[in-house]
C-alpha positions in Angstrom: -44.4 16.5 -92.4 -42.0 14.0 -90.9 -42.6 13.4 -87.3 -39.8 13.4 -84.8 -41.5 10.8 -82.6 -39.5 7.6 -82.5 -41.3 4.4 -83.5 -40.4 2.8 -80.2 -42.5 5.4 -78.2 -45.6 3.5 -77.0 -47.5 6.5 -75.8 -49.8 6.8 -78.8 -50.7 3.1 -78.9 -51.4 3.1 -75.2 -53.7 6.1 -75.5 -55.7 4.4 -78.3 -56.0 1.2 -76.3 -57.1 3.1 -73.2 -59.8 4.9 -75.2 -61.0 1.6 -76.7 -61.3 0.0 -73.2 -63.2 2.9 -71.8 -65.7 2.9 -74.7 -66.2 -0.9 -74.4 -66.8 -0.5 -70.6 -69.4 2.3 -71.2 -71.3 0.2 -73.7 -71.4 -2.8 -71.4 -72.7 -0.8 -68.5 -75.3 1.0 -70.6 -76.8 -2.4 -71.7 -77.4 -3.4 -68.1 -81.0 -3.0 -66.8 -81.5 -1.3 -63.4 -82.9 -4.4 -61.8 -80.1 -6.4 -63.1 -77.6 -3.9 -61.8 -79.2 -4.0 -58.3 -79.0 -7.8 -58.3 -75.3 -7.7 -59.3 -74.6 -5.2 -56.5 -76.4 -7.4 -53.9 -74.6 -10.5 -55.0 -71.2 -8.9 -54.9 -71.7 -6.9 -51.7 -70.4 -9.6 -49.3 -67.3 -10.1 -51.4 -66.8 -6.4 -51.5 -67.2 -6.0 -47.8 -64.9 -8.9 -47.1 -62.3 -7.4 -49.4 -62.7 -4.0 -47.8 -62.3 -5.6 -44.3 -59.2 -7.5 -45.4 -57.7 -4.4 -46.9 -58.5 -2.5 -43.7 -56.9 -5.2 -41.5 -53.8 -5.3 -43.7 -53.5 -1.5 -43.6 -53.9 -1.4 -39.8 -51.4 -4.2 -39.4 -49.0 -2.3 -41.7 -49.5 0.9 -39.8 -48.8 -0.8 -36.4 -45.9 -2.8 -37.7 -44.3 0.4 -39.2 -44.9 2.3 -35.9 -43.2 -0.5 -33.9 -40.3 -0.7 -36.2 -39.8 3.1 -36.1 -39.8 2.9 -32.3 -37.1 0.3 -32.4 -34.7 2.2 -34.6 -31.3 3.0 -33.1 -28.2 4.6 -34.3 -24.5 3.8 -33.8 -21.5 6.0 -34.4 -18.9 4.6 -36.7 -15.6 6.2 -35.7 -12.6 5.6 -38.1 -9.0 5.4 -37.2 -6.5 8.0 -38.4 -5.2 5.6 -41.1 -8.6 4.2 -42.1 -9.0 3.8 -45.9 -11.5 1.8 -48.0 -11.3 0.7 -51.6 -14.3 1.0 -54.0 -14.5 -2.8 -54.1 -14.9 -2.9 -50.3 -17.6 -0.3 -50.4 -19.5 -2.1 -53.1 -19.2 -5.3 -51.1 -20.6 -3.6 -48.0 -23.5 -2.3 -50.1 -24.3 -5.8 -51.3 -24.3 -7.0 -47.7 -26.7 -4.2 -46.7 -29.0 -5.3 -49.5 -29.6 -8.5 -47.5 -31.7 -6.4 -45.0 -34.4 -6.3 -47.7 -37.0 -8.9 -46.7 -39.6 -10.4 -49.0 -43.3 -10.7 -48.1 -42.8 -9.9 -44.4 -40.8 -6.9 -45.3 -43.8 -5.3 -47.0 -45.5 -4.7 -43.6 -42.8 -2.3 -42.2 -40.8 -1.4 -45.4 -41.2 2.3 -44.7 -39.4 1.9 -41.4 -36.7 -0.4 -42.8 -34.4 2.2 -44.5 -30.7 2.2 -43.5 -29.9 5.8 -42.5 -26.5 7.3 -43.0 -26.2 10.5 -41.0 -23.5 13.2 -41.2 -23.7 15.0 -37.9 -21.6 17.3 -35.8 -20.5 16.5 -32.3 -20.4 19.2 -29.5 -16.9 20.2 -30.6 -18.0 20.7 -34.2 -16.3 17.6 -35.6 -18.1 15.6 -38.3 -19.6 12.3 -36.9 -20.6 9.4 -39.2 -23.7 7.5 -37.9 -25.7 4.6 -39.2 -29.3 4.0 -38.1 -31.5 1.1 -38.7 -34.3 -0.9 -37.0 -33.4 -3.3 -34.2 -33.8 -6.4 -36.3 -31.3 -5.0 -38.8 -28.6 -4.0 -36.3 -26.9 -7.3 -36.2 -26.5 -7.3 -40.0 -25.2 -3.7 -39.9 -22.5 -4.6 -37.4 -21.6 -7.8 -39.3 -21.3 -5.7 -42.5 -19.1 -3.1 -40.9 -16.5 -5.7 -40.1 -15.5 -5.4 -43.7 -13.9 -2.1 -42.8 -10.5 -2.5 -40.9 -9.8 0.3 -38.4 -13.2 1.4 -37.2 -14.9 1.5 -33.8 -18.6 1.3 -33.3 -19.8 3.4 -30.4 -23.1 4.4 -28.9 -24.6 7.4 -30.7 -25.4 9.3 -27.5 -21.7 9.4 -26.7 -21.0 11.7 -29.7 -24.3 13.1 -30.7 -24.8 16.7 -29.5 -27.9 17.8 -27.7 -30.3 20.1 -29.4 -28.8 23.6 -29.2 -30.9 25.6 -26.8 -29.9 28.9 -28.4 -31.1 27.8 -31.9 -34.3 29.7 -32.8 -34.3 29.2 -36.6 -34.6 25.9 -38.4 -34.2 25.3 -42.1 -35.2 22.2 -44.0 -34.4 20.9 -47.5 -35.2 17.6 -49.2 -33.1 16.6 -52.2 -34.5 14.6 -55.1 -33.0 13.6 -58.5 -33.5 16.4 -61.0 -33.7 14.0 -64.0 -35.2 10.5 -64.3 -33.4 8.0 -62.2 -32.0 6.2 -65.2 -29.6 9.0 -65.7 -26.6 8.6 -63.4 -25.0 10.8 -60.8 -21.2 11.3 -60.9 -19.0 8.3 -60.1 -16.6 9.9 -57.7 -13.3 8.3 -56.7 -12.5 7.8 -53.0 -9.3 9.8 -53.2 -9.9 12.6 -52.4 -12.7 11.6 -50.1 -16.2 12.7 -51.4 -17.1 13.7 -47.8 -14.5 16.5 -47.8 -17.0 19.3 -48.8 -19.4 18.2 -46.0 -16.6 18.4 -43.4 -15.7 21.8 -44.7 -19.3 23.0 -44.5 -19.7 21.8 -40.9 -16.3 23.3 -39.9 -18.0 26.7 -40.1 -20.5 26.0 -37.4 -20.5 28.3 -34.5 -21.5 27.5 -30.9 -25.2 27.0 -30.7 -25.5 26.0 -34.3 -26.2 22.5 -35.7 -26.3 20.9 -39.1 -27.2 17.3 -40.1 -27.5 15.4 -43.4 -29.6 12.3 -43.5 -29.3 9.9 -46.4 -31.9 7.1 -46.0 -31.3 4.1 -48.2 -33.9 1.4 -48.9 -32.1 -1.6 -50.4 -33.8 -3.5 -53.2 -33.1 -7.2 -53.6 -34.8 -10.1 -55.4 -38.0 -9.2 -57.1 -37.8 -5.6 -55.9 -34.5 -5.2 -57.7 -36.1 -6.7 -60.8 -39.0 -4.3 -60.6 -36.7 -1.3 -60.2 -34.6 -2.4 -63.1 -37.7 -2.6 -65.3 -38.7 0.9 -64.1 -35.3 2.2 -65.2 -35.6 0.5 -68.5 -38.9 2.2 -69.1 -37.4 5.5 -68.3 -34.6 4.8 -70.7 -37.1 4.1 -73.5 -39.0 7.3 -72.8 -35.8 9.3 -73.0 -35.2 7.9 -76.5 -33.1 4.8 -76.1 -34.9 2.6 -78.6 -35.7 -1.0 -78.1 -32.9 -2.1 -80.4 -30.3 -0.3 -78.3 -31.8 -1.7 -75.1 -32.0 -5.2 -76.6 -28.4 -5.0 -77.7 -27.3 -4.2 -74.1 -29.3 -7.2 -72.9 -27.5 -9.4 -75.5 -30.5 -9.8 -77.8 -30.4 -9.8 -81.6 -31.7 -6.7 -83.3 -31.4 -4.9 -86.6 -29.3 -1.8 -86.8 -30.9 1.2 -88.3 -29.5 4.5 -89.5 -29.8 7.6 -87.3 -28.4 11.1 -87.5 -25.2 11.9 -85.6 -26.9 13.9 -82.9 -29.3 11.1 -82.2 -26.4 8.6 -82.1 -24.5 10.8 -79.7 -27.5 11.1 -77.5 -28.1 7.4 -77.7 -24.5 6.6 -76.7 -24.7 9.0 -73.7 -28.0 7.4 -72.6 -26.5 4.0 -73.1 -23.5 4.8 -70.9 -25.9 6.0 -68.3 -27.9 2.8 -68.4 -24.7 0.8 -68.2 -23.7 2.8 -65.2 -27.0 2.2 -63.5 -27.6 -1.5 -64.3 -24.2 -3.0 -65.1 -21.5 -1.3 -63.1 -23.5 0.5 -60.4 -23.7 -2.3 -57.9 -26.6 -2.6 -55.4 -29.7 -0.6 -56.2 -31.3 1.6 -53.5 -34.2 3.9 -53.2 -33.0 7.1 -51.5 -34.4 9.9 -49.3 -32.0 12.8 -48.6 -32.9 15.3 -45.9 -30.9 18.3 -44.7 -31.7 20.3 -41.6 -29.8 23.3 -40.1 -30.3 25.2 -36.9 -28.9 28.6 -35.9 -29.7 31.7 -33.8 -30.7 33.6 -36.9 -32.0 33.0 -40.4 -28.8 34.3 -42.0 -26.6 31.8 -40.3 -29.0 28.9 -40.9 -29.3 29.8 -44.6 -25.5 30.1 -45.0 -25.0 26.6 -43.5 -27.7 25.2 -45.7 -26.1 26.8 -48.8 -22.8 25.3 -47.9 -24.3 21.8 -47.6 -26.2 22.1 -50.8 -23.0 23.2 -52.5 -21.3 20.0 -51.1 -23.9 17.9 -53.1 -22.9 19.7 -56.3 -19.9 17.4 -56.7 -22.3 14.5 -57.3 -23.7 16.2 -60.5 -23.2 14.6 -63.9 -26.0 13.6 -66.4 -28.2 13.8 -63.3 -27.9 15.9 -60.2 -29.7 16.5 -56.9 -32.1 19.5 -56.5 -34.3 20.8 -53.7 -37.8 19.3 -53.7 -40.4 22.0 -54.1 -41.9 24.6 -56.5 -39.8 27.7 -57.4 -41.6 30.9 -58.1 -39.0 32.9 -60.2 -38.0 36.1 -58.5 -40.2 35.6 -55.5 -39.8 32.5 -53.4 -39.2 28.8 -53.3 -42.0 26.6 -51.9 -40.0 23.8 -50.4 -39.9 21.7 -47.2 -40.0 24.8 -45.0 -43.6 25.5 -45.9 -45.9 25.3 -42.8 -47.8 22.4 -44.4 -44.7 20.4 -45.0 -42.5 21.0 -41.9 -44.3 18.5 -39.7 -44.0 15.7 -42.3 -40.3 16.6 -42.9 -39.5 16.6 -39.2 -41.3 13.3 -38.6 -39.2 11.6 -41.3 -36.0 13.3 -40.1 -36.6 12.3 -36.4 -38.0 8.8 -36.8 -36.4 7.5 -40.0 -39.7 7.0 -41.8 -39.1 6.5 -45.5 -41.5 8.5 -47.6 -39.6 10.6 -50.1 -41.2 13.3 -52.1 -40.5 11.3 -55.3 -38.9 8.0 -56.2 -35.1 8.3 -56.3 -33.3 5.2 -57.6 -29.6 5.3 -57.1 -26.8 2.8 -57.1 -24.0 2.0 -54.6 -21.4 3.3 -57.0 -23.1 6.7 -57.2 -23.2 7.2 -53.4 -20.0 5.3 -52.5 -18.8 8.3 -50.6 -21.7 7.9 -48.1 -21.3 4.2 -47.6 -18.1 4.4 -45.6 -16.8 6.7 -42.8 -14.3 9.4 -43.5 -11.0 8.0 -44.7 -7.3 9.0 -44.5 -7.8 10.9 -47.8 -9.9 13.5 -46.0 -7.3 15.9 -44.9 -9.5 18.1 -42.7 -8.9 17.6 -38.9 -12.6 18.4 -38.2 -13.5 14.7 -38.1 -14.2 12.5 -35.0 -11.6 9.8 -35.2 -10.6 7.0 -32.8 -6.8 7.5 -33.1 -4.4 5.0 -34.5 -5.6 1.9 -36.3 -5.7 -1.0 -33.8 -6.2 -4.7 -33.9 -9.8 -6.0 -33.4 -10.5 -6.9 -29.8 -10.0 -10.4 -28.6 -12.9 -12.7 -28.0 -13.3 -11.8 -24.3 -16.2 -13.3 -22.3 -19.3 -11.1 -21.8 -19.6 -9.9 -18.2 -22.4 -11.4 -16.1 -22.6 -12.4 -12.5 -19.6 -14.7 -12.8 -17.3 -14.2 -9.8 -14.3 -15.4 -11.9 -14.5 -12.4 -14.2 -13.4 -8.8 -13.8 -15.0 -6.0 -15.8 -12.6 -4.3 -18.1 -14.7 -2.2 -20.5 -16.9 -2.3 -23.5 -16.0 -3.6 -27.0 -17.9 -3.7 -30.2 -18.6 -6.8 -32.2 -21.2 -8.5 -34.3 -23.4 -8.8 -31.2 -23.2 -5.1 -30.6 -21.5 -3.2 -27.8 -21.0 -5.4 -24.8 -19.3 -5.2 -21.5 -16.6 -7.8 -21.3 -14.3 -9.1 -18.6 -11.0 -10.8 -18.0 -10.6 -13.9 -16.0 -9.3 -13.7 -12.5 -7.0 -16.7 -13.2 -5.3 -14.5 -15.8 -5.0 -11.5 -13.6 -2.0 -10.8 -11.3 -1.0 -7.2 -11.9 -2.9 -4.6 -13.8 -1.6 -1.2 -14.6 -4.0 1.6 -15.6 -2.6 5.0 -16.6 -3.9 8.2 -18.1 -5.2 11.7 -17.4 -7.4 12.6 -14.6 -11.1 12.5 -15.2 -10.7 10.2 -18.2 -12.2 7.2 -16.7 -9.4 5.1 -15.1 -10.7 5.5 -11.5 -14.3 4.7 -12.6 -13.0 1.5 -14.2 -11.2 0.6 -10.9 -14.3 1.2 -8.9 -16.3 -1.1 -11.2 -13.7 -3.8 -10.9 -13.4 -3.6 -7.1 -17.2 -3.6 -6.6 -17.6 -6.6 -8.9 -15.0 -8.5 -7.0 -16.0 -7.8 -3.4 -19.7 -8.2 -4.2 -18.8 -11.7 -5.6 -17.3 -12.7 -2.2 -13.6 -11.7 -2.8 -11.7 -9.7 -0.2 -9.8 -6.5 -1.1 -8.3 -3.2 -0.2 -9.1 0.1 -2.1 -6.7 2.9 -1.2 -8.1 6.2 -2.3 -6.2 9.3 -1.3 -9.1 11.6 -2.5 -12.0 9.7 -0.8 -14.3 10.4 -3.9 -14.0 6.8 -5.1 -14.9 5.4 -1.7 -18.0 7.6 -1.4 -19.1 6.4 -4.8 -18.7 2.8 -3.8 -20.6 2.9 -0.5 -24.1 2.8 -1.9 -23.2 -0.5 -3.6 -21.8 -2.2 -0.5 -25.0 -2.3 1.6 -26.0 -5.9 1.0 -25.9 -7.9 4.2 -23.2 -10.3 3.0 -21.1 -7.4 2.0 -21.4 -4.6 4.6 -20.6 -7.1 7.4 -17.1 -7.5 5.9 -16.2 -3.8 5.6 -13.4 -2.1 7.4 -13.2 1.7 6.8 -10.2 3.8 7.5 -11.3 7.4 6.9 -8.6 10.1 7.5 -9.7 12.5 4.7 -11.2 15.9 5.2 -14.2 15.7 7.5 -13.2 12.3 8.7 -15.4 10.5 11.1 -14.4 10.5 14.8 -14.9 6.8 15.0 -11.9 4.9 13.8 -10.7 1.3 14.1 -7.6 0.5 16.1 -4.5 -0.3 14.2 -1.2 -0.9 16.0 1.6 -1.6 13.6 3.8 -3.0 16.4 1.2 -5.5 17.7 2.4 -9.1 17.2 -0.1 -11.8 16.8 2.2 -14.7 17.8 5.7 -16.0 18.3 6.5 -16.1 14.5 9.8 -14.2 14.1 8.8 -13.5 10.5 5.9 -11.4 11.6 8.2 -9.1 13.7 10.6 -8.7 10.9 7.8 -7.8 8.5 6.5 -5.1 10.9 10.0 -3.6 11.1 10.5 -3.7 7.4 7.1 -2.2 6.8 7.8 0.8 9.1 11.2 1.4 7.5 9.9 1.1 3.9 7.0 3.4 4.7 9.2 6.1 6.2 11.8 5.8 3.4 9.1 6.1 0.7 7.2 9.0 2.3 10.3 11.0 3.1 12.0 9.9 -0.2 15.1 8.6 1.5 17.7 7.4 -0.9 20.9 5.3 -0.7 22.7 8.1 1.1 20.1 8.3 3.9 21.7 5.3 5.7 21.7 6.9 9.1 18.0 7.7 9.0 17.1 4.3 7.7 19.1 2.5 10.3 17.8 4.7 13.1 14.2 3.9 12.0 15.0 0.2 11.8 16.5 0.1 15.2 13.6 2.0 16.8 11.1 -0.3 15.2 13.1 -3.3 16.3 13.2 -2.1 19.8 9.4 -1.5 20.0 8.6 -4.9 18.5 11.0 -6.5 21.0 9.3 -5.0 24.1 5.8 -5.7 22.6 6.6 -9.4 22.9 6.9 -9.2 26.7 4.1 -6.9 27.4 0.4 -7.6 27.7 -1.8 -6.7 24.7 -3.2 -3.6 26.5 0.4 -2.2 27.0 1.7 -2.9 23.5 3.7 0.1 22.3 2.4 2.1 19.3 4.0 4.3 16.8 3.6 7.2 19.2 6.2 5.5 21.5 8.9 6.2 18.9 9.7 9.7 20.2 9.7 8.4 23.8 12.2 5.8 22.9 14.5 8.3 21.1 14.3 11.1 23.6 13.6 9.6 27.0 16.8 7.9 28.4 15.1 6.3 31.4 12.4 4.8 29.2 15.0 3.5 26.8 17.1 2.1 29.6 14.1 0.2 30.9 13.4 -1.3 27.4 17.1 -2.1 26.7 17.3 -5.5 28.5 14.5 -6.9 26.4 16.2 -6.2 23.1 18.4 -8.6 21.1 22.1 -8.2 21.8 22.9 -6.4 18.6 20.2 -3.9 19.3 21.5 -3.3 22.8 25.0 -2.6 21.3 23.5 0.0 19.0 21.6 1.8 21.8 24.5 1.7 24.2 27.5 2.3 21.9 26.4 4.1 18.7 23.2 5.9 19.5 24.9 8.3 22.0 27.4 9.3 19.3 24.7 10.5 17.0 24.0 14.2 16.6 21.0 15.5 18.4 19.3 16.4 15.1 19.6 12.8 13.9 16.3 11.9 15.6 14.5 15.0 14.3 13.0 13.4 11.0 11.4 10.6 13.0 10.2 12.6 16.0 8.8 15.4 13.9 6.9 13.1 11.6 5.4 11.2 14.6 4.5 14.5 16.2 2.6 15.5 13.0 0.7 12.3 13.2 -0.2 12.9 16.9 -1.5 16.4 15.9 -4.5 14.8 14.1 -7.3 13.4 16.3 -8.4 11.0 13.6 -4.9 9.6 13.1 -4.3 9.4 16.9 -7.5 7.5 17.2 -6.4 5.0 14.5 -2.8 4.5 15.4 -3.0 5.1 19.2 -4.6 1.7 20.1 -2.4 -0.9 21.8 -4.8 -3.6 20.8 -5.7 -3.6 17.1 -9.2 -4.2 15.7 -8.0 -3.9 12.1 -5.3 -6.4 11.2 -4.5 -6.7 7.5 -3.5 -10.4 7.8 -7.0 -11.2 9.2 -8.5 -9.1 6.4 -6.7 -11.2 3.8 -7.6 -14.5 5.3 -11.2 -13.7 6.1 -12.0 -11.8 2.8 -12.7 -8.5 4.5 -13.2 -5.3 2.4 -10.9 -2.5 3.5 -11.7 1.0 2.3 -8.8 3.3 3.2 -8.5 7.1 2.7 -5.3 8.4 4.2 -5.9 11.9 2.8 -4.3 13.6 -0.2 -2.3 16.3 1.6 1.4 16.5 2.5 4.0 14.2 3.9 1.9 13.1 6.8 -0.8 11.7 4.6 1.9 10.0 2.4 3.3 8.3 5.4 -0.1 7.0 6.4 -0.7 5.7 2.9 2.7 4.0 2.8 2.2 2.4 6.2 -1.0 0.9 4.9 0.6 -0.4 1.7 3.8 -1.7 3.1 2.1 -3.3 6.1 -0.1 -5.2 3.6 2.8 -6.3 1.4 4.9 -7.5 4.2 2.0 -9.2 5.9 1.4 -11.1 2.7 4.8 -12.7 3.0 3.8 -14.2 6.3 1.3 -16.4 4.4 4.3 -18.6 3.4 3.2 -21.0 6.1 -0.2 -21.6 4.3 -0.3 -24.1 1.4 -0.5 -22.2 -1.9 -3.9 -23.7 -2.7 -5.3 -22.3 0.6 -4.1 -18.7 0.1 -7.2 -16.7 -0.5 -6.7 -14.1 -3.2 -6.7 -10.5 -1.9 -7.3 -7.7 -4.4 -5.4 -4.5 -3.8 -6.3 -1.3 -5.7 -3.8 1.5 -5.3 -4.7 4.9 -6.8 -1.9 7.4 -7.3 0.6 4.6 -7.0 3.5 7.0 -7.2 2.7 8.0 -3.6 4.0 4.7 -2.4 7.1 4.7 -4.7 9.2 7.4 -3.1 12.1 5.2 -2.0 15.0 5.1 -4.4 15.9 1.6 -3.3 13.0 0.1 -5.3 11.2 -1.4 -2.3 7.8 -1.3 -3.9 9.0 -3.0 -7.0 10.6 -5.8 -5.1 7.6 -6.4 -2.9 5.2 -6.4 -5.9 7.3 -9.1 -7.6 7.3 -11.2 -4.4 3.7 -10.8 -3.1 1.9 -12.4 -6.1 2.9 -15.8 -4.9 1.2 -15.1 -1.6 -2.2 -14.4 -3.1 -1.9 -10.6 -3.6 -3.6 -9.4 -6.9 -2.9 -5.7 -7.5 -4.4 -3.0 -9.7 -2.2 0.1 -9.8 -3.3 3.4 -11.2 -1.6 6.8 -11.8 -1.7 9.6 -14.2 1.8 9.3 -15.7 4.2 6.4 -15.8 7.1 8.8 -15.7 6.4 9.5 -12.1 7.2 6.0 -11.1 10.8 5.0 -10.3 12.5 3.0 -13.1 12.6 -0.1 -11.0 8.8 0.0 -10.2 7.9 0.8 -13.8 10.0 -2.1 -15.0 8.5 -4.5 -12.5 5.0 -3.4 -13.5 5.5 -3.7 -17.3 7.4 -7.0 -16.9 4.9 -8.8 -14.6 1.6 -7.1 -15.6 -1.2 -9.2 -16.8 -3.1 -6.2 -18.3 -1.9 -2.8 -19.4 -4.6 -0.1 -20.0 -4.0 3.5 -21.0 -6.1 6.5 -21.8 -4.8 9.9 -22.9 -1.2 10.7 -22.0 1.4 13.2 -22.9 3.8 12.4 -25.8 6.7 11.2 -23.6 4.5 9.0 -21.5 2.8 7.6 -24.6 6.2 6.6 -25.9 6.9 4.7 -22.7 3.7 2.8 -22.9 3.7 2.0 -26.7 7.2 0.7 -26.3 5.8 -2.0 -24.2 3.4 -2.8 -27.1 6.2 -3.2 -29.6 5.9 0.3 -30.9 2.3 -0.1 -32.0 0.2 2.0 -32.2 1.8 5.3 -32.9 2.4 7.2 -29.6 0.4 10.1 -31.0 -2.7 7.9 -30.8 -2.6 7.9 -27.0 -2.3 11.6 -26.9 -5.6 12.1 -28.7 -7.8 9.6 -26.9 -11.1 11.1 -25.7 -12.6 10.6 -22.3 -13.6 7.1 -21.3 -11.7 5.6 -24.3 -8.7 3.3 -23.7 -6.2 1.3 -25.5 -5.6 -2.0 -23.8 -3.5 -5.1 -23.9 -4.8 -8.0 -21.8 -4.0 -11.6 -21.0 -6.8 -14.0 -22.1 -6.4 -17.7 -21.4 -2.7 -17.3 -20.9 -2.2 -15.4 -24.2 -1.3 -11.7 -24.5 -3.5 -9.8 -26.9 -2.6 -7.1 -29.4 -3.4 -3.6 -28.3 -7.1 -2.9 -29.0 -9.7 -0.1 -28.4 -11.8 -0.3 -25.3 -14.7 1.8 -24.1 -15.1 2.8 -20.5 -17.8 1.6 -18.1 -19.6 3.3 -15.3 -20.9 2.1 -11.9 -24.4 2.9 -13.0 -24.0 0.8 -16.1 -23.1 -2.3 -14.1 -24.9 -1.9 -10.8 -27.7 0.6 -11.3 -28.4 3.5 -8.9 -27.2 1.9 -5.7 -28.8 1.9 -2.2 -27.3 4.4 0.3 -27.5 3.0 3.8 -25.4 3.3 7.0 -22.6 0.8 7.1 -21.6 -0.5 10.6 -18.6 -2.5 9.4 -16.8 -5.7 10.5 -14.6 -4.3 13.4 -15.0 -2.3 16.5 -14.2 1.4 16.4 -13.5 3.9 19.2 -13.6 7.6 19.7 -10.8 10.2 20.0 -11.5 10.6 23.7 -10.9 6.9 24.3 -7.7 7.0 22.3 -6.3 10.1 24.0 -7.1 8.7 27.4 -5.2 5.5 26.6 -2.2 7.3 25.2 -1.9 9.9 27.9 -0.6 7.3 30.4 0.7 4.6 28.1 4.4 5.7 28.3 4.3 5.5 32.1 2.4 2.3 32.2 4.9 0.6 29.8 7.8 1.9 31.8 6.3 0.6 35.1 5.6 -2.8 33.4 9.1 -3.1 32.0 10.7 -2.3 35.4 8.4 -4.8 37.1 9.3 -7.5 34.6 13.0 -7.0 35.3 12.4 -7.4 39.0 10.0 -10.4 38.7 10.5 -12.3 35.4 8.0 -14.8 36.5 5.3 -12.1 36.2 5.4 -12.4 32.5 2.1 -13.6 31.1 2.4 -17.2 30.1 0.6 -16.6 26.8 3.4 -14.3 25.8 6.7 -15.7 24.4 9.7 -15.6 26.7 12.3 -13.0 26.0 15.2 -14.1 23.8 13.8 -17.4 22.8 15.7 -17.1 19.5 18.8 -18.6 21.2 19.0 -20.8 24.2 22.3 -19.3 25.2 21.1 -15.7 25.1 21.4 -13.7 28.3 20.3 -10.0 28.3 23.2 -7.6 28.5 23.5 -5.8 31.8 23.0 -2.1 31.5 25.1 0.4 33.5 23.3 1.3 36.6 21.2 -1.9 36.5 20.8 -3.1 40.1 18.9 -6.3 39.3 
């Protein structure tokens, strides 16, 4: 009878040879005498013990090395852009670079912990997340390899990885192995449509409290390991019936052709194509371990999700396919990874990345190309975590340390991993940050302000909501920091102790200072009350009142200097106004004598009502009711003080206070013109909810921002929507800004911002940004970057937990009782002093400037009824 066994099958010859060797060994041992055997044992015992000890040491070292490597494993999330795509050539090139993680002799010690893990997970919103895991030593190579993909972001895994569902009570486990010998290939799927599509569809069905995860651990083979695996595949091919002649032909060796029947030829051609697919066109060779785990509240849901994921792997089937590892009992059960004896081993491999598959699975990069890249544009399902529009790579910004000349701006991903970077203070004049509330823009501003002031810089942080200031205080307790703090707290539950701030106090004879105070008051009222071009009467009346109070403040002692609460007295008390009139400039006197009496009675109402509302607050009265200031913004600028201001986030009164602070600062900056530019100390101003100070239609804020940079002001402006700014202010910001940072916005606001970036990226990208993710354009070394992706930073990331301690501050404070006591009689004392000055001009304090020194020929106008 003719045998069907092929002549190339070596099984019979190997069996005969093994039998012969066993027989020869038995005969040799039977001829040894007992005494001779004992002598041999005694002579070889030391060598055997030494070999055993060496083997034990190597095994122990391998165990410890593997354990350390498993402990150092970390994962990163690879988040693709909406337009991300990858060609098969790029994927194979990435696989070839990953193969470089395979080390030679040293790699043997912790090879089981050196697999590169690709994980398909679901984030808390049920979207598919693509993660890559490796040991710490391999992470630099992983990041360098991922640069081959254009349009991806590398994020921390804990940002997107969901916590273990507390409601899940049932866990199902499955390990997949190749159903046929590894030489037979899986399907070679194209990348369009994306091979990950079935997995996204399977995870889309997850309900709250459920979780599913697929781990594909790949152990690359390079050098001698690749050669060994190739030989292993060749042996499998021979066992399957590809004779040596066919194999030799594929290797380019000469061989004789022989006749075969058509069925054998067809089978041989199929196997030959499989071998070609594995060894010629498959690319990098990997050993694989595929683990699937699902969790749900009941077994039915966990089983359904597992079934869907197993069905997703069916698309990889061809001459070979993936099957569940285990023993089926037909009609009864399947003894797989969920057996009590196998669960612990499965979970250890799943949780730690230990590579110990149930059987050897040799696959090529071409067979698993779909798992070697994140989801692409060809995956139509929306249930995928994406970063938005495709952006340019981040510029090479300097890493943030303790350098005082850097400002933290966020986190970027590069070959060195995620790192917090900064922009240079020399490149920073105006920064505009916009986006939704609770999306990280205020946190970024807090980090920047703290870094600057802790580095010795001076600054003002204006926070209408007070939350940001409270978060900052534990980080401002160092001795060289807390001694420079000035706190203005007018928010809910404000402290009774307040510094004194008199906006009409003049520090010297400089006429520019008086003009700045007048303009600051007018601009603040116009912005808070939203006066437009038609509100000329109100604007003029405010200007004339401020001019009158600054004029009389020049001739009074510091303890009698009028405050903002003397505005109603000036407008409504004719006797008081008559006493002040001689000390005003001639033009002001004409206004109060000729034009003011012709105004309607209600003309003064906007001013008096607003000041009365200020007087109704004890905290505001304590702050603004002091004749002698302890807080002076010009001193804060020149001395590097730290001003923390919370004007409150309520109505018009709080807006007026905020505007007084802002415009007093901006106009005070202009008085630094008498200082050489090199000596103007930079002062950093952070204005949250900047639209609060932009209510005037005349564009005052825009003009001041454009002018103040030359006087050392550096501004960071924040708000939720650029549409809420006046066109003039928005244009000034976008024209002069150094850095423009945006998080999620509505579609119209997104269009405004992307227009400043030349139309890139698509405005829809801004509408879909998640929390603590930004798109930024910055200035670096004088050059403007392309828009790039930026991760947020937190105070804890940069400065740790903080150290809450009481802060005394840099200036004296006083109580409401002291303020009220001073204000109760201030009007009368000013009136008496002005009358006394008219009767005895020589009584004027010599330290104060003479009245009307602006012109030598100036003589005060005599007022009707003046008997002097």
